C-alpha positions as CSV (number, residue, x, y, z in Angstrom):
1,X,-25.3,18.9,-16.2
2,X,-26.1,20.6,-12.9
3,X,-27.9,17.4,-11.7
4,X,-24.9,15.3,-12.6
5,X,-22.6,17.6,-10.8
6,X,-24.8,17.6,-7.7
7,X,-24.8,13.8,-7.8
8,X,-21.0,13.7,-8.2
9,X,-20.5,16.2,-5.3
10,X,-22.9,14.1,-3.2
11,X,-20.9,11.0,-3.9
12,X,-17.6,12.7,-3.1
13,X,-19.0,14.0,0.2
14,X,-20.4,10.6,1.1
15,X,-17.1,8.8,0.4
16,X,-14.6,11.4,1.5
17,X,-16.8,13.0,4.2
18,X,-16.5,16.5,2.7
19,X,-15.0,18.5,-0.2
20,X,-11.6,17.5,-1.5
21,X,-8.5,19.7,-1.5
22,X,-8.4,21.1,-5.0
23,X,-4.6,20.5,-5.4
24,X,-5.1,16.8,-4.6
25,X,-7.8,16.1,-7.1
26,X,-5.5,15.2,-10.0
27,X,-3.6,12.8,-7.7
28,X,-6.9,11.2,-6.6
29,X,-8.0,10.8,-10.2
30,X,-4.7,9.0,-11.2
31,X,-4.9,6.9,-8.0
32,X,-8.5,5.7,-8.9
33,X,-7.6,4.7,-12.5
34,X,-4.2,3.3,-11.6
35,X,-5.5,1.2,-8.7
36,X,-8.1,-0.3,-11.0
37,X,-5.3,-1.6,-13.2
38,X,-3.1,-2.8,-10.3
39,X,-5.8,-4.6,-8.4
40,X,-7.1,-6.3,-11.5
41,X,-3.6,-7.6,-12.3
42,X,-2.3,-8.4,-8.8
43,X,-5.3,-10.5,-7.9
44,X,-4.7,-13.0,-10.7
45,X,-1.0,-13.1,-11.1
46,X,-0.5,-16.1,-8.8
47,X,-3.4,-18.0,-10.3
48,X,-2.1,-17.3,-13.8
49,X,1.4,-18.4,-12.9
50,X,0.2,-21.7,-11.5
51,X,-2.7,-22.6,-13.8
52,X,-1.5,-21.2,-17.1
53,X,2.3,-21.2,-16.8
54,X,2.6,-24.4,-14.6
55,X,4.7,-22.7,-11.9
56,X,5.5,-24.8,-8.9
57,X,5.1,-23.5,-5.3
58,X,8.9,-23.1,-5.1
59,X,9.0,-21.2,-8.4
60,X,6.1,-18.9,-7.3
61,X,7.7,-18.4,-3.9
62,X,11.0,-17.5,-5.5
63,X,9.2,-14.8,-7.6
64,X,7.5,-13.3,-4.6
65,X,10.8,-13.0,-2.7
66,X,12.7,-11.6,-5.7
67,X,9.8,-9.2,-6.3
68,X,10.0,-7.9,-2.8
69,X,13.7,-7.2,-3.1
70,X,13.5,-5.4,-6.5
71,X,10.4,-3.5,-5.4
72,X,12.2,-2.1,-2.4
73,X,15.3,-1.1,-4.4
74,X,13.2,0.4,-7.2
75,X,11.0,2.3,-4.8
76,X,14.0,4.1,-3.4
77,X,15.5,4.7,-6.8
78,X,12.2,6.1,-8.1
79,X,11.9,8.5,-5.1
80,X,15.5,9.6,-5.5
81,X,15.1,10.3,-9.2
82,X,11.9,12.2,-8.6
83,X,13.8,14.6,-6.4
84,X,16.0,15.5,-9.4
85,X,13.7,15.3,-12.5
86,X,10.3,15.9,-10.8
87,X,7.4,13.6,-9.7
88,X,5.4,13.7,-12.9
89,X,8.0,12.1,-15.2
90,X,8.4,9.2,-12.8
91,X,4.6,8.6,-12.6
92,X,4.4,8.7,-16.4
93,X,7.3,6.3,-16.9
94,X,5.7,4.0,-14.3
95,X,2.4,3.6,-16.0
96,X,3.8,3.4,-19.5
97,X,6.3,0.8,-18.4
98,X,3.7,-1.3,-16.7
99,X,1.4,-1.2,-19.7
100,X,4.2,-2.4,-22.0
101,X,5.4,-5.2,-19.8
102,X,1.9,-6.5,-19.0
103,X,1.1,-6.5,-22.7
104,X,4.1,-8.8,-23.1
105,X,2.5,-11.3,-20.8
106,X,0.4,-12.3,-23.8
107,X,3.5,-13.5,-25.6
108,X,5.0,-15.9,-23.0
109,X,2.6,-18.8,-23.6
110,X,2.9,-21.5,-21.0
111,X,6.5,-20.8,-19.9
112,X,6.9,-19.5,-16.3
113,X,10.6,-18.6,-16.6
114,X,9.8,-16.6,-19.7
115,X,7.2,-14.6,-17.6
116,X,9.5,-14.3,-14.6
117,X,11.6,-11.4,-15.8
118,X,8.5,-9.6,-17.1
119,X,6.8,-10.0,-13.7
120,X,9.9,-8.5,-12.0
121,X,10.1,-5.6,-14.5
122,X,6.4,-4.8,-14.0
123,X,7.1,-4.6,-10.3
124,X,10.0,-2.3,-10.9
125,X,7.9,0.1,-12.9
126,X,5.2,0.0,-10.3
127,X,7.7,0.9,-7.6
128,X,9.2,3.7,-9.6
129,X,6.0,5.7,-9.5
130,X,4.9,4.9,-6.0
131,X,7.4,7.0,-4.1
132,X,6.9,9.9,-6.6
133,X,3.2,9.9,-5.9
134,X,3.7,9.8,-2.1
135,X,6.2,12.7,-2.3
136,X,3.9,14.7,-4.6
137,X,1.1,14.5,-2.0
138,X,3.4,16.3,0.5
139,X,4.4,18.8,-2.3
140,X,0.8,19.8,-2.9
141,X,-0.5,20.5,0.6
142,X,0.9,22.2,3.7
143,X,2.4,20.2,6.5
144,X,-0.7,20.3,8.7
145,X,-2.7,18.7,5.9
146,X,-0.4,15.8,5.2
147,X,-2.2,13.2,7.2
148,X,-5.6,14.0,5.8
149,X,-4.1,14.1,2.3
150,X,-2.6,10.7,2.6
151,X,-5.9,9.4,4.0
152,X,-7.7,10.9,0.9
153,X,-5.4,9.1,-1.5
154,X,-5.9,5.8,0.5
155,X,-9.6,6.1,0.1
156,X,-9.2,6.5,-3.6
157,X,-7.1,3.4,-3.8
158,X,-9.5,1.3,-1.8
159,X,-12.5,2.6,-3.7
160,X,-11.6,0.4,-6.7
161,X,-10.0,-2.5,-4.8
162,X,-13.3,-4.4,-5.2
163,X,-13.9,-3.2,-8.8
164,X,-10.5,-4.4,-10.0
165,X,-10.9,-8.1,-9.2
166,X,-14.5,-8.0,-10.5
167,X,-13.3,-6.5,-13.8
168,X,-10.6,-9.1,-14.0
169,X,-13.1,-11.9,-13.3
170,X,-15.4,-10.7,-16.0
171,X,-12.5,-10.5,-18.5
172,X,-11.5,-14.1,-17.5
173,X,-14.9,-15.6,-18.2
174,X,-14.1,-18.5,-20.5
175,X,-10.5,-18.6,-19.3
176,X,-9.1,-16.1,-21.8
177,X,-6.0,-14.8,-20.0
178,X,-4.8,-12.6,-22.9
179,X,-8.1,-10.7,-22.6
180,X,-7.4,-10.0,-18.9
181,X,-3.9,-8.6,-19.6
182,X,-5.2,-6.5,-22.5
183,X,-7.9,-5.0,-20.1
184,X,-5.2,-4.3,-17.5
185,X,-3.1,-2.6,-20.2
186,X,-6.1,-0.4,-21.2
187,X,-6.5,0.7,-17.6
188,X,-2.8,1.4,-17.3
189,X,-2.9,3.5,-20.4
190,X,-5.9,5.4,-19.0
191,X,-3.9,6.1,-15.9
192,X,-1.0,7.3,-18.0
193,X,-3.3,9.6,-20.0
194,X,-4.9,11.0,-16.8
195,X,-1.5,11.7,-15.3
196,X,-0.3,13.3,-18.6
197,X,-3.2,15.7,-18.8
198,X,-3.9,16.5,-15.1
199,X,-0.9,15.8,-12.9
200,X,1.0,19.0,-12.1
201,X,4.7,19.3,-12.7
202,X,5.3,20.6,-9.2
203,X,3.3,21.6,-6.1
204,X,3.0,24.7,-4.1
205,X,5.3,23.2,-1.5
206,X,7.9,21.6,-3.8
207,X,11.5,22.3,-3.1
208,X,12.9,25.2,-5.1
209,X,16.0,23.4,-6.4
210,X,17.1,19.7,-6.9
211,X,19.2,18.4,-4.1
212,X,22.9,18.9,-4.3
213,X,23.7,16.1,-1.8
214,X,23.6,12.3,-1.7
215,X,20.2,11.1,-0.4
216,X,21.6,7.7,0.5
217,X,24.3,9.3,2.6
218,X,21.8,11.5,4.4
219,X,19.4,8.6,5.1
220,X,22.3,6.4,6.3
221,X,23.2,9.1,8.9
222,X,19.6,9.8,9.9
223,X,19.3,7.4,12.8
224,X,15.8,8.6,13.8
225,X,14.5,7.9,10.3
226,X,16.2,4.5,10.2
227,X,14.6,3.7,13.6
228,X,11.2,4.7,12.2
229,X,11.8,2.5,9.1
230,X,12.5,-0.5,11.4
231,X,9.1,0.2,13.0
232,X,7.4,0.4,9.6
233,X,9.0,-2.9,8.5
234,X,7.7,-4.6,11.6
235,X,4.3,-3.0,11.1
236,X,4.1,-4.5,7.6
237,X,4.9,-7.9,9.2
238,X,1.8,-7.4,11.3
239,X,-0.2,-6.2,8.3
240,X,0.6,-9.5,6.5
241,X,-1.3,-11.3,9.3
242,X,-4.5,-10.1,7.7
243,X,-3.4,-9.8,4.1
244,X,-1.7,-13.2,3.6
245,X,-1.9,-15.4,6.7
246,X,-5.5,-15.1,7.9
247,X,-7.0,-16.3,4.6
248,X,-4.8,-19.4,4.8
249,X,-5.8,-20.1,8.4
250,X,-9.5,-19.3,7.9
251,X,-9.7,-21.8,5.0
252,X,-7.4,-24.6,6.3
253,X,-8.0,-24.4,10.1
254,X,-11.4,-22.8,10.5
255,X,-13.2,-24.5,7.6
256,X,-14.1,-21.3,5.8
257,X,-14.9,-21.7,2.1
258,X,-12.6,-19.6,-0.1
259,X,-15.6,-17.9,-1.6
260,X,-16.8,-16.9,1.9
261,X,-13.4,-15.3,2.6
262,X,-13.8,-13.4,-0.7
263,X,-16.9,-11.8,0.7
264,X,-15.4,-11.1,4.1
265,X,-12.2,-9.4,2.7
266,X,-14.4,-6.9,0.9
267,X,-15.2,-5.5,4.4
268,X,-11.7,-4.2,4.6
269,X,-11.9,-2.0,1.5
270,X,-15.5,-1.0,2.3
271,X,-14.6,0.3,5.8
272,X,-11.5,2.1,4.6
273,X,-13.5,3.8,1.8
274,X,-16.3,5.0,4.1
275,X,-14.4,5.7,7.4
276,X,-10.7,6.4,6.7
277,X,-11.0,10.2,6.5
278,X,-13.6,10.3,9.2
279,X,-11.4,8.5,11.6
280,X,-8.4,10.5,10.6
281,X,-10.2,13.7,11.3
282,X,-11.6,12.4,14.6
283,X,-8.2,11.6,16.0
284,X,-6.3,14.5,14.6
285,X,-6.3,16.3,18.0
286,X,-4.2,13.6,19.5
287,X,-0.4,13.3,19.2
288,X,1.0,11.0,16.6
289,X,3.0,8.7,19.0
290,X,0.0,7.4,21.0
291,X,-2.0,7.0,17.7
292,X,0.8,4.9,16.2
293,X,1.0,2.7,19.3
294,X,-2.7,2.2,19.6
295,X,-2.9,1.4,15.8
296,X,-0.2,-1.3,16.2
297,X,-2.0,-3.0,19.2
298,X,-5.3,-3.0,17.4
299,X,-3.7,-4.7,14.5
300,X,-1.7,-7.2,16.4
301,X,-3.9,-8.5,19.2
302,X,-7.5,-9.1,17.9
303,X,-6.4,-12.5,16.3
304,X,-6.4,-14.1,19.8
305,X,-10.2,-14.0,19.6
306,X,-10.0,-16.7,17.0
307,X,-8.7,-19.1,19.6
308,X,-12.0,-18.7,21.4
309,X,-14.2,-19.0,18.4
310,X,-13.7,-19.2,14.7
311,X,-17.4,-18.5,13.8
312,X,-17.9,-16.1,10.9
313,X,-19.2,-13.2,13.2
314,X,-16.0,-13.5,15.3
315,X,-13.8,-13.5,12.1
316,X,-15.8,-10.4,11.0
317,X,-15.2,-8.7,14.3
318,X,-11.5,-9.4,14.1
319,X,-11.4,-7.9,10.6
320,X,-13.2,-4.8,11.8
321,X,-10.9,-4.2,14.8
322,X,-7.8,-4.8,12.6
323,X,-9.0,-2.4,10.0
324,X,-9.6,0.4,12.6
325,X,-5.9,-0.1,13.6
326,X,-4.9,-0.1,9.9
327,X,-6.8,3.2,9.3
328,X,-5.0,4.8,12.2
329,X,-1.6,3.4,11.1
330,X,-1.3,4.1,7.4
331,X,-1.8,7.8,7.0
332,X,-0.2,8.4,10.4
333,X,3.0,6.6,9.3
334,X,3.0,8.3,5.9
335,X,2.7,11.7,7.6
336,X,5.5,10.9,10.0
337,X,7.8,9.8,7.1
338,X,7.0,13.0,5.2
339,X,7.7,15.1,8.3
340,X,11.0,13.4,8.9
341,X,12.1,14.0,5.3
342,X,14.2,17.1,4.3
343,X,12.1,18.9,1.6
344,X,14.8,18.5,-1.0
345,X,15.1,14.7,-0.4
346,X,11.4,14.0,0.1
347,X,11.2,11.6,-2.8
348,X,14.1,9.5,-1.6
349,X,12.8,9.3,1.9
350,X,9.3,8.3,0.7
351,X,11.0,5.7,-1.5
352,X,12.8,4.3,1.4
353,X,9.6,4.3,3.4
354,X,7.8,2.4,0.6
355,X,10.6,-0.1,0.5
356,X,9.8,-1.2,4.1
357,X,6.6,-2.8,2.8
358,X,8.2,-5.6,0.8
359,X,10.2,-6.6,3.9
360,X,7.0,-7.4,5.8
361,X,5.6,-9.3,2.8
362,X,8.8,-11.3,2.3
363,X,9.5,-12.3,5.9
364,X,6.1,-12.2,7.6
365,X,4.4,-15.2,6.0
366,X,7.6,-17.2,6.1
367,X,8.1,-16.9,9.8
368,X,4.5,-17.0,10.7
369,X,3.7,-20.1,8.8
370,X,6.8,-21.9,10.1
371,X,5.7,-21.1,13.7
372,X,2.2,-22.3,12.9
373,X,3.5,-25.6,11.4
374,X,5.6,-26.3,14.5
375,X,3.5,-24.9,17.4
376,X,0.0,-24.1,16.1
377,X,-2.2,-21.1,15.5
378,X,-2.0,-19.6,19.0
379,X,1.8,-19.4,18.8
380,X,1.5,-17.7,15.5
381,X,-1.0,-15.1,16.7
382,X,1.4,-14.5,19.7
383,X,4.2,-13.8,17.2
384,X,2.2,-11.1,15.5
385,X,1.1,-9.6,18.8
386,X,4.8,-9.4,20.0
387,X,5.9,-7.9,16.7
388,X,3.1,-5.3,17.0
389,X,4.4,-4.3,20.4
390,X,7.9,-3.9,19.1
391,X,6.6,-1.8,16.1
392,X,4.7,0.4,18.5
393,X,7.7,1.0,20.8
394,X,10.2,1.7,18.0
395,X,7.7,4.1,16.3
396,X,7.0,6.0,19.5
397,X,10.7,6.3,20.3
398,X,11.4,7.5,16.8
399,X,8.7,10.2,16.9
400,X,9.9,11.2,20.4
401,X,13.5,11.6,19.3
402,X,12.4,13.6,16.2
403,X,10.3,15.9,18.3
404,X,13.2,16.4,20.6
405,X,15.3,17.5,17.6
406,X,12.6,20.0,16.6
407,X,11.5,18.0,13.5
408,X,7.8,18.8,12.8
409,X,6.3,15.3,13.0
410,X,3.9,16.1,15.8
411,X,0.9,18.5,15.5
412,X,1.3,21.9,17.0
């Protein structure tokens, strides 16, 4: 047993760069198992819809737009409810609901419109728990540990990003889609059981009482937070450049084989897993505003290198630079959002923050691909670069205004 514990501790130190905060360990365990289910399902949803259900491009596009809208709304609702009933119940409802709806995928046969509402409901359940988990992280550790804590959770999520698609691919050997969904359900139920047994009902830094005021009214009047949300929405548009647009361009314009892109994209998860916490610790001495601005520029500008050369080493270099910016941006922005949130409305604020992501995924590919079709790749990369500059400026202004109001979003 001692040998196994030493091996486990060595693995934790290798991946996380040190020992983990004890209060965070249950959240990291849930994140590991839950992300395995999510990545196994999300990777194959589009393929399933087209190949098994006969969905057209228009129908699939309609689903992605509708999914973005309901995810944003459900994210806020989940965070709001977690302020009143606690984080743990929302996480449990999230995993239980996803397991039930994914199991129902087996029953839809070859009918896309029968699957459409189930797909949306699955997204709703996923969003309900997301904000609760993000708020719980801030409940468990003191303010000065927020950024490192969010970075730790992100490492856990990325650790299984590669394993999820591999698991899904193994379950799909022979084309048995029901077997894939049953496997996803099993992972979801494992995440539910892990949360049920280990997730705490409240943290050491949880608010003492439920809020007695309307979270929506407070957020609507919080102009600094709304300005920061605008920055986050634009940042997600830039993130889509790597997540959704670069694969299309790499295959259709640069002649990359889809299988080759599959190997290259693993670099993202690998770098995040090994270096996220190390980078977060290395830059912790610097103020948040410059970090946020540098992150946006690193994410928005490296794509111009592809106009010079689209060789695989250049694409790899672009991915590396982008991921460095991404590793600066994600925990920094989460820490800022948690710092801007009043403690009693932390869930609702983190829900609104999570809702900015679907905005980027809904509008980013639409505008970028339209620009590419009309004016070419260089114009599209210019679009992402300009959006990154706008996101950097809005984020820096929001943090500056918050600091001027005495809100603790900057390090002391």
